[in-house]
N, CA, C, O and the ligand as a Tripos MOL2 file, in Angstrom:
@<TRIPOS>MOLECULE
protein
  273   271    69     0     0
PROTEIN
NO_CHARGES

@<TRIPOS>ATOM
      1 N         247.8040   69.1760   55.0090 N.3       1 MET1
      2 CA        247.6880   70.5930   55.3990 C.3       1 MET1
      3 C         248.0920   71.4910   54.2180 C.2       1 MET1
      4 O         249.0990   71.2590   53.5490 O.2       1 MET1
      5 N         247.2810   72.5080   53.9940 N.am      2 LYS2
      6 CA        247.5630   73.3910   52.8610 C.3       2 LYS2
      7 C         248.3860   74.6030   53.2660 C.2       2 LYS2
      8 O         248.3010   75.1010   54.3880 O.2       2 LYS2
      9 N         249.1680   75.0480   52.3280 N.am      3 CYS3
     10 CA        249.9320   76.2720   52.5220 C.3       3 CYS3
     11 C         248.9240   77.4230   52.5740 C.2       3 CYS3
     12 O         248.0070   77.4740   51.7540 O.2       3 CYS3
     13 N         249.0800   78.3250   53.5060 N.am      4 SER4
     14 CA        248.1070   79.4130   53.6720 C.3       4 SER4
     15 C         248.2570   80.5050   52.6140 C.2       4 SER4
     16 O         247.4040   81.3880   52.5160 O.2       4 SER4
     17 N         249.3160   80.4580   51.8320 N.am      5 ILE5
     18 CA        249.5300   81.4920   50.8120 C.3       5 ILE5
     19 C         249.1640   80.9810   49.4150 C.2       5 ILE5
     20 O         248.3280   81.5900   48.7470 O.2       5 ILE5
     21 N         249.7650   79.8850   48.9600 N.am      6 CYS6
     22 CA        249.4710   79.3720   47.6180 C.3       6 CYS6
     23 C         248.3380   78.3610   47.6290 C.2       6 CYS6
     24 O         247.8770   77.9350   46.5700 O.2       6 CYS6
     25 N         247.8820   77.9690   48.8200 N.am      7 LYS7
     26 CA        246.7600   77.0450   49.0150 C.3       7 LYS7
     27 C         247.0340   75.6510   48.4420 C.2       7 LYS7
     28 O         246.1080   74.8750   48.2060 O.2       7 LYS7
     29 N         248.2730   75.3550   48.2290 N.am      8 GLU8
     30 CA        248.6060   74.0320   47.7060 C.3       8 GLU8
     31 C         248.9180   73.0920   48.8520 C.2       8 GLU8
     32 O         249.3770   73.4980   49.9190 O.2       8 GLU8
     33 N         248.6530   71.8220   48.5920 N.am      9 GLU9
     34 CA        248.8440   70.7850   49.6010 C.3       9 GLU9
     35 C         250.3320   70.4370   49.7270 C.2       9 GLU9
     36 O         250.7790   69.3800   49.2810 O.2       9 GLU9
     37 N         251.0760   71.3430   50.3400 N.am     10 LYS10
     38 CA        252.5240   71.1120   50.4370 C.3      10 LYS10
     39 C         252.9830   70.8280   51.8570 C.2      10 LYS10
     40 O         254.0880   70.3310   52.0720 O.2      10 LYS10
     41 N         252.1520   71.1370   52.8030 N.am     11 LEU11
     42 CA        252.5500   70.9590   54.1840 C.3      11 LEU11
     43 C         252.2540   69.5350   54.6250 C.2      11 LEU11
     44 O         251.2520   69.2740   55.2910 O.2      11 LEU11
     45 N         253.1290   68.6270   54.2510 N.am     12 GLU12
     46 CA        252.9590   67.2120   54.5670 C.3      12 GLU12
     47 C         253.0740   66.9820   56.0690 C.2      12 GLU12
     48 O         253.8880   67.5980   56.7570 O.2      12 GLU12
     49 N         252.2410   66.0860   56.5440 N.am     13 LYS13
     50 CA        252.2750   65.7300   57.9520 C.3      13 LYS13
     51 C         253.6230   65.0930   58.2530 C.2      13 LYS13
     52 O         254.0650   64.1990   57.5320 O.2      13 LYS13
     53 N         254.2620   65.5380   59.2920 N.am     14 GLY14
     54 CA        255.5610   64.9820   59.6460 C.3      14 GLY14
     55 C         256.7060   65.8140   59.1140 C.2      14 GLY14
     56 O         257.8560   65.6460   59.5200 O.2      14 GLY14
     57 N         256.3800   66.7190   58.1950 N.am     15 TYR15
     58 CA        257.4150   67.5940   57.6450 C.3      15 TYR15
     59 C         257.2190   69.0300   58.1000 C.2      15 TYR15
     60 O         257.7480   69.9700   57.5060 O.2      15 TYR15
     61 N         256.4640   69.1720   59.1420 N.am     16 GLY16
     62 CA        256.1600   70.5090   59.6610 C.3      16 GLY16
     63 C         257.3770   71.3720   59.8960 C.2      16 GLY16
     64 O         257.3540   72.5810   59.6630 O.2      16 GLY16
     65 N         258.4330   70.7460   60.3580 N.am     17 GLU17
     66 CA        259.6450   71.5090   60.6490 C.3      17 GLU17
     67 C         260.3120   72.0030   59.3720 C.2      17 GLU17
     68 O         261.0000   73.0240   59.3710 O.2      17 GLU17
     69 N         260.1000   71.2670   58.2860 N.am     18 ILE18
     70 CA        260.7530   71.6190   57.0250 C.3      18 ILE18
     71 C         259.8760   72.5640   56.2030 C.2      18 ILE18
     72 O         260.3580   73.5700   55.6830 O.2      18 ILE18
     73 N         258.5810   72.2360   56.0890 N.am     19 TYR19
     74 CA        257.7140   73.0090   55.2050 C.3      19 TYR19
     75 C         256.8110   73.9900   55.9380 C.2      19 TYR19
     76 O         256.2550   74.9050   55.3300 O.2      19 TYR19
     77 N         256.6660   73.7990   57.2430 N.am     20 GLY20
     78 CA        255.7270   74.6440   57.9790 C.3      20 GLY20
     79 C         256.3510   75.9340   58.4640 C.2      20 GLY20
     80 O         256.6390   76.0870   59.6510 O.2      20 GLY20
     81 N         256.5570   76.8430   57.5620 N.am     21 HIS21
     82 CA        257.1190   78.1400   57.9400 C.3      21 HIS21
     83 C         256.0270   79.0510   58.4650 C.2      21 HIS21
     84 O         254.8680   78.9430   58.0660 O.2      21 HIS21
     85 N         256.3950   79.9240   59.3380 N.am     22 ASN22
     86 CA        255.4720   80.9290   59.8500 C.3      22 ASN22
     87 C         255.2030   81.9180   58.7150 C.2      22 ASN22
     88 O         256.1290   82.5140   58.1640 O.2      22 ASN22
     89 N         253.9130   82.0850   58.3720 N.am     23 ALA23
     90 CA        253.5640   82.9460   57.2320 C.3      23 ALA23
     91 C         253.4480   84.4270   57.5850 C.2      23 ALA23
     92 O         253.1470   85.2410   56.7120 O.2      23 ALA23
     93 N         253.6720   84.7800   58.8020 N.am     24 GLN24
     94 CA        253.6060   86.1970   59.1770 C.3      24 GLN24
     95 C         254.7460   86.9770   58.5370 C.2      24 GLN24
     96 O         255.8440   86.4300   58.4290 O.2      24 GLN24
     97 N         254.5580   88.1920   58.1160 N.am     25 PRO25
     98 CA        253.3800   89.0590   58.3100 C.3      25 PRO25
     99 C         252.2910   88.9200   57.2310 C.2      25 PRO25
    100 O         251.3730   89.7400   57.1870 O.2      25 PRO25
    101 N         252.3750   87.9050   56.3670 N.am     26 ILE26
    102 CA        251.3630   87.7290   55.3280 C.3      26 ILE26
    103 C         250.0430   87.2820   55.9490 C.2      26 ILE26
    104 O         248.9900   87.8460   55.6500 O.2      26 ILE26
    105 N         250.0980   86.2870   56.7970 N.am     27 ASN27
    106 CA        248.9080   85.8480   57.5360 C.3      27 ASN27
    107 C         249.3560   85.0520   58.7660 C.2      27 ASN27
    108 O         250.5520   84.8870   59.0030 O.2      27 ASN27
    109 N         248.3960   84.5670   59.5350 N.am     28 ASP28
    110 CA        248.7330   83.8770   60.7770 C.3      28 ASP28
    111 C         248.9540   82.3820   60.6160 C.2      28 ASP28
    112 O         249.1940   81.6770   61.5960 O.2      28 ASP28
    113 N         248.8720   81.8930   59.3710 N.am     29 GLY29
    114 CA        248.9920   80.4580   59.1550 C.3      29 GLY29
    115 C         250.4110   79.9940   58.8990 C.2      29 GLY29
    116 O         251.3840   80.6520   59.2670 O.2      29 GLY29
    117 N         250.5000   78.8360   58.2550 N.am     30 ARG30
    118 CA        251.7860   78.2640   57.9080 C.3      30 ARG30
    119 C         251.9470   78.3280   56.3950 C.2      30 ARG30
    120 O         250.9540   78.3970   55.6710 O.2      30 ARG30
    121 N         253.1470   78.3080   55.9240 N.am     31 CYS31
    122 CA        253.3430   78.3260   54.4810 C.3      31 CYS31
    123 C         254.4850   77.4060   54.0790 C.2      31 CYS31
    124 O         255.3050   77.0060   54.9050 O.2      31 CYS31
    125 N         254.5220   77.0790   52.7880 N.am     32 CYS32
    126 CA        255.5500   76.1820   52.2760 C.3      32 CYS32
    127 C         256.8700   76.9330   52.0790 C.2      32 CYS32
    128 O         256.9330   78.1570   52.1870 O.2      32 CYS32
    129 N         257.9040   76.1740   51.7920 N.am     33 THR33
    130 CA        259.2350   76.7550   51.6090 C.3      33 THR33
    131 C         259.2630   77.7670   50.4630 C.2      33 THR33
    132 O         259.8910   78.8210   50.5710 O.2      33 THR33
    133 N         258.5760   77.4380   49.3660 N.am     34 VAL34
    134 CA        258.5570   78.3280   48.2030 C.3      34 VAL34
    135 C         257.9450   79.6790   48.5710 C.2      34 VAL34
    136 O         258.5310   80.7250   48.2920 O.2      34 VAL34
    137 N         256.7730   79.6570   49.1950 N.am     35 CYS35
    138 CA        256.1180   80.9110   49.5810 C.3      35 CYS35
    139 C         256.9380   81.6560   50.6230 C.2      35 CYS35
    140 O         256.9880   82.8860   50.6240 O.2      35 CYS35
    141 N         257.5730   80.9120   51.4970 N.am     36 ASN36
    142 CA        258.4010   81.5470   52.5180 C.3      36 ASN36
    143 C         259.5280   82.3450   51.8680 C.2      36 ASN36
    144 O         259.8000   83.4850   52.2450 O.2      36 ASN36
    145 N         260.1770   81.7200   50.8820 N.am     37 MET37
    146 CA        261.3140   82.3680   50.2240 C.3      37 MET37
    147 C         260.8810   83.4850   49.2860 C.2      37 MET37
    148 O         261.5500   84.5130   49.1800 O.2      37 MET37
    149 N         259.7330   83.2730   48.5930 N.am     38 GLU38
    150 CA        259.3420   84.2260   47.5520 C.3      38 GLU38
    151 C         258.3660   85.3020   48.0240 C.2      38 GLU38
    152 O         258.2720   86.3640   47.4090 O.2      38 GLU38
    153 N         257.6460   85.0390   49.1020 N.am     39 VAL39
    154 CA        256.6400   86.0120   49.5640 C.3      39 VAL39
    155 C         256.9340   86.5220   50.9740 C.2      39 VAL39
    156 O         257.0080   87.7290   51.2030 O.2      39 VAL39
    157 N         257.0980   85.6060   51.9020 N.am     40 VAL40
    158 CA        257.2220   86.0070   53.3080 C.3      40 VAL40
    159 C         258.5360   86.7470   53.5910 C.2      40 VAL40
    160 O         258.5330   87.8320   54.1730 O.2      40 VAL40
    161 N         259.6420   86.1550   53.1770 N.am     41 VAL41
    162 CA        260.9460   86.7820   53.4520 C.3      41 VAL41
    163 C         261.0770   88.1570   52.7760 C.2      41 VAL41
    164 O         261.4850   89.1090   53.4410 O.2      41 VAL41
    165 N         260.7430   88.3000   51.4610 N.am     42 PRO42
    166 CA        260.8110   89.6400   50.8530 C.3      42 PRO42
    167 C         259.9330   90.6600   51.5690 C.2      42 PRO42
    168 O         260.3050   91.8270   51.6940 O.2      42 PRO42
    169 N         258.7620   90.2170   52.0410 N.am     43 MET43
    170 CA        257.8690   91.1290   52.7580 C.3      43 MET43
    171 C         258.4830   91.5600   54.0810 C.2      43 MET43
    172 O         258.3790   92.7220   54.4750 O.2      43 MET43
    173 N         259.1260   90.6130   54.7670 N.am     44 ARG44
    174 CA        259.7920   90.9510   56.0360 C.3      44 ARG44
    175 C         260.9090   91.9600   55.7960 C.2      44 ARG44
    176 O         261.0800   92.9090   56.5620 O.2      44 ARG44
    177 N         261.6670   91.7440   54.7240 N.am     45 ILE45
    178 CA        262.7620   92.6690   54.3860 C.3      45 ILE45
    179 C         262.1900   94.0590   54.0870 C.2      45 ILE45
    180 O         262.7200   95.0770   54.5330 O.2      45 ILE45
    181 N         261.0820   94.0740   53.3140 N.am     46 LYS46
    182 CA        260.4170   95.3220   52.9590 C.3      46 LYS46
    183 C         259.9570   96.0790   54.2090 C.2      46 LYS46
    184 O         260.1680   97.2840   54.3440 O.2      46 LYS46
    185 N         259.3220   95.3300   55.1170 N.am     47 LEU47
    186 CA        258.8370   95.9500   56.3560 C.3      47 LEU47
    187 C         260.0070   96.4380   57.2030 C.2      47 LEU47
    188 O         259.9410   97.5010   57.8210 O.2      47 LEU47
    189 N         261.0830   95.6430   57.2250 N.am     48 PHE48
    190 CA        262.2640   96.0250   57.9930 C.3      48 PHE48
    191 C         262.8630   97.3070   57.4270 C.2      48 PHE48
    192 O         263.2170   98.2200   58.1730 O.2      48 PHE48
    193 N         262.9740   97.3670   56.0990 N.am     49 GLN49
    194 CA        263.5480   98.5480   55.4520 C.3      49 GLN49
    195 C         262.6640   99.7710   55.6550 C.2      49 GLN49
    196 O         263.1630  100.8760   55.8650 O.2      49 GLN49
    197 N         261.3440   99.5720   55.5920 N.am     50 ALA50
    198 CA        260.3990  100.6690   55.8110 C.3      50 ALA50
    199 C         260.5850  101.2120   57.2220 C.2      50 ALA50
    200 O         260.5380  102.4210   57.4500 O.2      50 ALA50
    201 N         260.7940  100.3090   58.1520 N.am     51 ASN51
    202 CA        261.0040  100.6910   59.5420 C.3      51 ASN51
    203 C         262.3040  101.4740   59.7010 C.2      51 ASN51
    204 O         262.3600  102.4740   60.4160 O.2      51 ASN51
    205 N         263.3510  100.9960   59.0170 N.am     52 VAL52
    206 CA        264.6460  101.6730   59.0640 C.3      52 VAL52
    207 C         264.5320  103.0620   58.4260 C.2      52 VAL52
    208 O         265.0450  104.0410   58.9680 O.2      52 VAL52
    209 N         263.8550  103.1430   57.2670 N.am     53 ASP53
    210 CA        263.6710  104.4230   56.5850 C.3      53 ASP53
    211 C         262.9280  105.4030   57.4770 C.2      53 ASP53
    212 O         263.2760  106.5820   57.5470 O.2      53 ASP53
    213 N         261.9020  104.9050   58.1590 N.am     54 PHE54
    214 CA        261.1020  105.7340   59.0480 C.3      54 PHE54
    215 C         261.9870  106.2990   60.1650 C.2      54 PHE54
    216 O         261.9210  107.4830   60.4930 O.2      54 PHE54
    217 N         262.8060  105.4310   60.7290 N.am     55 ARG55
    218 CA        263.7080  105.8570   61.8070 C.3      55 ARG55
    219 C         264.7080  106.8890   61.2920 C.2      55 ARG55
    220 O         264.9760  107.8940   61.9510 O.2      55 ARG55
    221 N         265.2600  106.6220   60.0920 N.am     56 ASN56
    222 CA        266.2340  107.5350   59.5080 C.3      56 ASN56
    223 C         265.6280  108.9200   59.2830 C.2      56 ASN56
    224 O         266.2550  109.9410   59.5660 O.2      56 ASN56
    225 N         264.3940  108.9340   58.7670 N.am     57 LYS57
    226 CA        263.7040  110.1940   58.5160 C.3      57 LYS57
    227 C         263.4920  110.9550   59.8160 C.2      57 LYS57
    228 O         263.6730  112.1700   59.8920 O.2      57 LYS57
    229 N         263.1020  110.1920   60.8390 N.am     58 LYS58
    230 CA        262.8620  110.7790   62.1530 C.3      58 LYS58
    231 C         264.1420  111.4010   62.6950 C.2      58 LYS58
    232 O         264.1440  112.5170   63.2130 O.2      58 LYS58
    233 N         265.2500  110.6350   62.5610 N.am     59 GLU59
    234 CA        266.5440  111.1110   63.0510 C.3      59 GLU59
    235 C         267.0110  112.3380   62.2730 C.2      59 GLU59
    236 O         267.5430  113.2860   62.8520 O.2      59 GLU59
    237 N         266.8080  112.3100   60.9550 N.am     60 THR60
    238 CA        267.2010  113.4330   60.1060 C.3      60 THR60
    239 C         266.4320  114.6830   60.5170 C.2      60 THR60
    240 O         266.9920  115.7740   60.6220 O.2      60 THR60
    241 N         265.1390  114.4950   60.7460 N.am     61 LYS61
    242 CA        264.2830  115.6100   61.1350 C.3      61 LYS61
    243 C         264.7540  116.2130   62.4560 C.2      61 LYS61
    244 O         264.8440  117.4320   62.6070 O.2      61 LYS61
    245 N         265.0520  115.3330   63.4030 N.am     62 THR62
    246 CA        265.5210  115.7740   64.7190 C.3      62 THR62
    247 C         266.8220  116.5550   64.5730 C.2      62 THR62
    248 O         267.0150  117.5980   65.1980 O.2      62 THR62
    249 N         267.7180  116.0190   63.7210 N.am     63 LYS63
    250 CA        269.0150  116.6400   63.4670 C.3      63 LYS63
    251 C         268.8200  118.0530   62.8990 C.2      63 LYS63
    252 O         269.4390  119.0140   63.3540 O.2      63 LYS63
    253 N         267.9520  118.1490   61.9030 N.am     64 VAL64
    254 CA        267.6880  119.4350   61.2500 C.3      64 VAL64
    255 C         267.1350  120.4430   62.2710 C.2      64 VAL64
    256 O         267.5220  121.6110   62.2870 O.2      64 VAL64
    257 N         266.2390  119.9650   63.1040 N.am     65 GLU65
    258 CA        265.6470  120.8620   64.0990 C.3      65 GLU65
    259 C         266.6870  121.3780   65.0950 C.2      65 GLU65
    260 O         266.6490  122.5250   65.5410 O.2      65 GLU65
    261 N         267.6300  120.4660   65.4270 N.am     66 LYS66
    262 CA        268.6940  120.8560   66.3640 C.3      66 LYS66
    263 C         269.6210  121.9070   65.7560 C.2      66 LYS66
    264 O         270.1270  122.7940   66.4430 O.2      66 LYS66
    265 N         269.8280  121.7750   64.4260 N.am     67 GLU67
    266 CA        270.7460  122.6880   63.7410 C.3      67 GLU67
    267 C         270.2150  124.1150   63.6270 C.2      67 GLU67
    268 O         270.9770  125.0530   63.3900 O.2      67 GLU67
    269 N         268.9240  124.2660   63.7970 N.am     68 LYS68
    270 CA        268.3200  125.5850   63.6270 C.3      68 LYS68
    271 C         268.7840  126.5880   64.6980 C.2      68 LYS68
    272 O         268.3600  127.7430   64.6860 O.2      68 LYS68
    273 ZN        252.9530   77.9450   49.3930 Zn       69 ZN69
@<TRIPOS>BOND
     1     1     2 1
     2     2     3 1
     3     3     4 2
     4     3     5 am
     5     5     6 1
     6     6     7 1
     7     7     8 2
     8     7     9 am
     9     9    10 1
    10    10    11 1
    11    11    12 2
    12    11    13 am
    13    13    14 1
    14    14    15 1
    15    15    16 2
    16    15    17 am
    17    17    18 1
    18    18    19 1
    19    19    20 2
    20    19    21 am
    21    21    22 1
    22    22    23 1
    23    23    24 2
    24    23    25 am
    25    25    26 1
    26    26    27 1
    27    27    28 2
    28    27    29 am
    29    29    30 1
    30    30    31 1
    31    31    32 2
    32    31    33 am
    33    33    34 1
    34    34    35 1
    35    35    36 2
    36    35    37 am
    37    37    38 1
    38    38    39 1
    39    39    40 2
    40    39    41 am
    41    41    42 1
    42    42    43 1
    43    43    44 2
    44    43    45 am
    45    45    46 1
    46    46    47 1
    47    47    48 2
    48    47    49 am
    49    49    50 1
    50    50    51 1
    51    51    52 2
    52    51    53 am
    53    53    54 1
    54    54    55 1
    55    55    56 2
    56    55    57 am
    57    57    58 1
    58    58    59 1
    59    59    60 2
    60    59    61 am
    61    61    62 1
    62    62    63 1
    63    63    64 2
    64    63    65 am
    65    65    66 1
    66    66    67 1
    67    67    68 2
    68    67    69 am
    69    69    70 1
    70    70    71 1
    71    71    72 2
    72    71    73 am
    73    73    74 1
    74    74    75 1
    75    75    76 2
    76    75    77 am
    77    77    78 1
    78    78    79 1
    79    79    80 2
    80    79    81 am
    81    81    82 1
    82    82    83 1
    83    83    84 2
    84    83    85 am
    85    85    86 1
    86    86    87 1
    87    87    88 2
    88    87    89 am
    89    89    90 1
    90    90    91 1
    91    91    92 2
    92    91    93 am
    93    93    94 1
    94    94    95 1
    95    95    96 2
    96    95    97 am
    97    97    98 1
    98    98    99 1
    99    99   100 2
   100    99   101 am
   101   101   102 1
   102   102   103 1
   103   103   104 2
   104   103   105 am
   105   105   106 1
   106   106   107 1
   107   107   108 2
   108   107   109 am
   109   109   110 1
   110   110   111 1
   111   111   112 2
   112   111   113 am
   113   113   114 1
   114   114   115 1
   115   115   116 2
   116   115   117 am
   117   117   118 1
   118   118   119 1
   119   119   120 2
   120   119   121 am
   121   121   122 1
   122   122   123 1
   123   123   124 2
   124   123   125 am
   125   125   126 1
   126   126   127 1
   127   127   128 2
   128   127   129 am
   129   129   130 1
   130   130   131 1
   131   131   132 2
   132   131   133 am
   133   133   134 1
   134   134   135 1
   135   135   136 2
   136   135   137 am
   137   137   138 1
   138   138   139 1
   139   139   140 2
   140   139   141 am
   141   141   142 1
   142   142   143 1
   143   143   144 2
   144   143   145 am
   145   145   146 1
   146   146   147 1
   147   147   148 2
   148   147   149 am
   149   149   150 1
   150   150   151 1
   151   151   152 2
   152   151   153 am
   153   153   154 1
   154   154   155 1
   155   155   156 2
   156   155   157 am
   157   157   158 1
   158   158   159 1
   159   159   160 2
   160   159   161 am
   161   161   162 1
   162   162   163 1
   163   163   164 2
   164   163   165 am
   165   165   166 1
   166   166   167 1
   167   167   168 2
   168   167   169 am
   169   169   170 1
   170   170   171 1
   171   171   172 2
   172   171   173 am
   173   173   174 1
   174   174   175 1
   175   175   176 2
   176   175   177 am
   177   177   178 1
   178   178   179 1
   179   179   180 2
   180   179   181 am
   181   181   182 1
   182   182   183 1
   183   183   184 2
   184   183   185 am
   185   185   186 1
   186   186   187 1
   187   187   188 2
   188   187   189 am
   189   189   190 1
   190   190   191 1
   191   191   192 2
   192   191   193 am
   193   193   194 1
   194   194   195 1
   195   195   196 2
   196   195   197 am
   197   197   198 1
   198   198   199 1
   199   199   200 2
   200   199   201 am
   201   201   202 1
   202   202   203 1
   203   203   204 2
   204   203   205 am
   205   205   206 1
   206   206   207 1
   207   207   208 2
   208   207   209 am
   209   209   210 1
   210   210   211 1
   211   211   212 2
   212   211   213 am
   213   213   214 1
   214   214   215 1
   215   215   216 2
   216   215   217 am
   217   217   218 1
   218   218   219 1
   219   219   220 2
   220   219   221 am
   221   221   222 1
   222   222   223 1
   223   223   224 2
   224   223   225 am
   225   225   226 1
   226   226   227 1
   227   227   228 2
   228   227   229 am
   229   229   230 1
   230   230   231 1
   231   231   232 2
   232   231   233 am
   233   233   234 1
   234   234   235 1
   235   235   236 2
   236   235   237 am
   237   237   238 1
   238   238   239 1
   239   239   240 2
   240   239   241 am
   241   241   242 1
   242   242   243 1
   243   243   244 2
   244   243   245 am
   245   245   246 1
   246   246   247 1
   247   247   248 2
   248   247   249 am
   249   249   250 1
   250   250   251 1
   251   251   252 2
   252   251   253 am
   253   253   254 1
   254   254   255 1
   255   255   256 2
   256   255   257 am
   257   257   258 1
   258   258   259 1
   259   259   260 2
   260   259   261 am
   261   261   262 1
   262   262   263 1
   263   263   264 2
   264   263   265 am
   265   265   266 1
   266   266   267 1
   267   267   268 2
   268   267   269 am
   269   269   270 1
   270   270   271 1
   271   271   272 2
@<TRIPOS>SUBSTRUCTURE
     1 MET1         2 RESIDUE 1 A MET
     2 LYS2         6 RESIDUE 1 A LYS
     3 CYS3        10 RESIDUE 1 A CYS
     4 SER4        14 RESIDUE 1 A SER
     5 ILE5        18 RESIDUE 1 A ILE
     6 CYS6        22 RESIDUE 1 A CYS
     7 LYS7        26 RESIDUE 1 A LYS
     8 GLU8        30 RESIDUE 1 A GLU
     9 GLU9        34 RESIDUE 1 A GLU
    10 LYS10       38 RESIDUE 1 A LYS
    11 LEU11       42 RESIDUE 1 A LEU
    12 GLU12       46 RESIDUE 1 A GLU
    13 LYS13       50 RESIDUE 1 A LYS
    14 GLY14       54 RESIDUE 1 A GLY
    15 TYR15       58 RESIDUE 1 A TYR
    16 GLY16       62 RESIDUE 1 A GLY
    17 GLU17       66 RESIDUE 1 A GLU
    18 ILE18       70 RESIDUE 1 A ILE
    19 TYR19       74 RESIDUE 1 A TYR
    20 GLY20       78 RESIDUE 1 A GLY
    21 HIS21       82 RESIDUE 1 A HIS
    22 ASN22       86 RESIDUE 1 A ASN
    23 ALA23       90 RESIDUE 1 A ALA
    24 GLN24       94 RESIDUE 1 A GLN
    25 PRO25       98 RESIDUE 1 A PRO
    26 ILE26      102 RESIDUE 1 A ILE
    27 ASN27      106 RESIDUE 1 A ASN
    28 ASP28      110 RESIDUE 1 A ASP
    29 GLY29      114 RESIDUE 1 A GLY
    30 ARG30      118 RESIDUE 1 A ARG
    31 CYS31      122 RESIDUE 1 A CYS
    32 CYS32      126 RESIDUE 1 A CYS
    33 THR33      130 RESIDUE 1 A THR
    34 VAL34      134 RESIDUE 1 A VAL
    35 CYS35      138 RESIDUE 1 A CYS
    36 ASN36      142 RESIDUE 1 A ASN
    37 MET37      146 RESIDUE 1 A MET
    38 GLU38      150 RESIDUE 1 A GLU
    39 VAL39      154 RESIDUE 1 A VAL
    40 VAL40      158 RESIDUE 1 A VAL
    41 VAL41      162 RESIDUE 1 A VAL
    42 PRO42      166 RESIDUE 1 A PRO
    43 MET43      170 RESIDUE 1 A MET
    44 ARG44      174 RESIDUE 1 A ARG
    45 ILE45      178 RESIDUE 1 A ILE
    46 LYS46      182 RESIDUE 1 A LYS
    47 LEU47      186 RESIDUE 1 A LEU
    48 PHE48      190 RESIDUE 1 A PHE
    49 GLN49      194 RESIDUE 1 A GLN
    50 ALA50      198 RESIDUE 1 A ALA
    51 ASN51      202 RESIDUE 1 A ASN
    52 VAL52      206 RESIDUE 1 A VAL
    53 ASP53      210 RESIDUE 1 A ASP
    54 PHE54      214 RESIDUE 1 A PHE
    55 ARG55      218 RESIDUE 1 A ARG
    56 ASN56      222 RESIDUE 1 A ASN
    57 LYS57      226 RESIDUE 1 A LYS
    58 LYS58      230 RESIDUE 1 A LYS
    59 GLU59      234 RESIDUE 1 A GLU
    60 THR60      238 RESIDUE 1 A THR
    61 LYS61      242 RESIDUE 1 A LYS
    62 THR62      246 RESIDUE 1 A THR
    63 LYS63      250 RESIDUE 1 A LYS
    64 VAL64      254 RESIDUE 1 A VAL
    65 GLU65      258 RESIDUE 1 A GLU
    66 LYS66      262 RESIDUE 1 A LYS
    67 GLU67      266 RESIDUE 1 A GLU
    68 LYS68      270 RESIDUE 1 A LYS
    69 ZN69       273 GROUP 0 **** ****
């Protein structure tokens, strides 16, 4: 089985629990440990931070409007 991100044959049969990481939000497939650590996890952090920033902006805006 190939990694859905680097397309390398790293997803050995029987090692699914070790190498078969969920590749979301990059794609719906599975990915190897390397791609998980270097691509998937940073992307999740980025999306999480973007979500937090969005919420913070929303809260700040609400606060400013209340202060008027
Ligand atoms: Zn990979």
